[in-house]
C-alpha positions in Angstrom: -47.7 97.2 60.6 -45.3 94.6 61.8 -45.1 96.3 65.3 -48.9 95.8 65.7 -48.8 92.2 64.6 -46.0 91.2 67.0 -47.7 93.1 69.8 -51.1 91.5 69.3 -49.4 88.1 69.2 -47.5 88.7 72.3 -50.6 90.1 74.1 -52.6 87.0 73.1 -49.8 84.8 74.4 -49.6 86.7 77.6 -53.3 86.4 78.0 -53.3 82.7 77.9 -50.3 82.6 80.3 -52.2 84.9 82.7 -55.4 82.9 82.3 -53.8 79.5 83.2 -51.7 80.9 86.0 -55.1 82.5 87.3 -56.7 79.1 87.1 -54.0 77.6 89.2 -54.3 80.4 91.8 -58.0 79.9 91.8 -57.6 76.3 92.8 -55.3 77.1 95.7 -56.5 80.6 97.0 -59.9 81.5 95.2 -60.0 84.9 96.5 -56.6 85.9 95.2 -57.3 84.9 91.6 -58.9 88.0 90.3 -56.3 90.5 91.6 -53.5 88.2 90.4 -55.0 87.9 87.0 -55.5 91.5 86.6 -52.1 92.4 87.8 -50.6 89.9 85.2 -53.0 91.2 82.5 -51.7 94.8 82.8 -48.1 93.6 83.3 -48.2 91.5 80.1 -49.6 94.5 78.2 -46.7 96.6 79.1 -44.1 93.8 78.6 -45.5 92.8 75.2 -45.1 96.5 74.1 -41.6 96.7 75.3 -40.6 93.4 73.6 -42.6 94.4 70.4 -40.9 97.6 70.1 -37.5 96.2 70.5 -38.2 93.3 68.2 -39.2 95.5 65.3 -36.9 98.4 65.5 -34.7 98.8 62.4 -31.3 97.5 62.6 -28.5 100.0 62.3 -25.8 98.8 59.7 -22.1 99.3 60.9 -20.2 101.4 58.3 
């Protein structure tokens, strides 16, 4: 359950970052904002999953 919570939190954070970067791109090069946003959106989905899995994996105790 904690994996899902961490993943959703990271995806929401990544979506906000992609949105604001997309706004900046839209003001400078309007035609590039949609492809840039979509690329960042799908990149953040993958990055959030990798970070969430690594952050929630059980710790191994040294013996």
